[in-house]
C-alpha positions, 0 to 999 in steps of 0.5 A, a space after each residue: 252860049 251855055 257853060 258846058 263843063 262842070 269844072 268851070 262852075 264853083 259853089 258861090 259863083 254868081 251866074 245867069 241860069 235859064 229855068 226849065 219854064 223859061 227855056 223857050 223864051 231864054 229869060 235868064 235868072 241871076 243868082 249864086 250857085 249853092 249846089 251843082 246838080 249835073 253829075 257828069 263832067 259836061 252837058 251840051 245844054 249847060 250844067 244844072 245848078 241850084 241857086 241859093 234861093 232854091 231855083 234850079 236852072 242850067 248855067 248860061 254865063 257868068 255875071 262878070 263875063 263883061 256883058 255890062 250887067 
């Protein structure tokens, strides 16, 4: 389930995002948040962020959500 509230995401957080080209497959990319790109306080498909390596995607979950990864 995507993270839909901007206030839940902090710069430097380790997250899993889905990049636009992977939306159909749902393939997740792990990274550290460098910038929050979504200007509104919430978004139904997830908050869009830029990772430190420059990739952009919508936050699906935090790495430390207890999913064993």
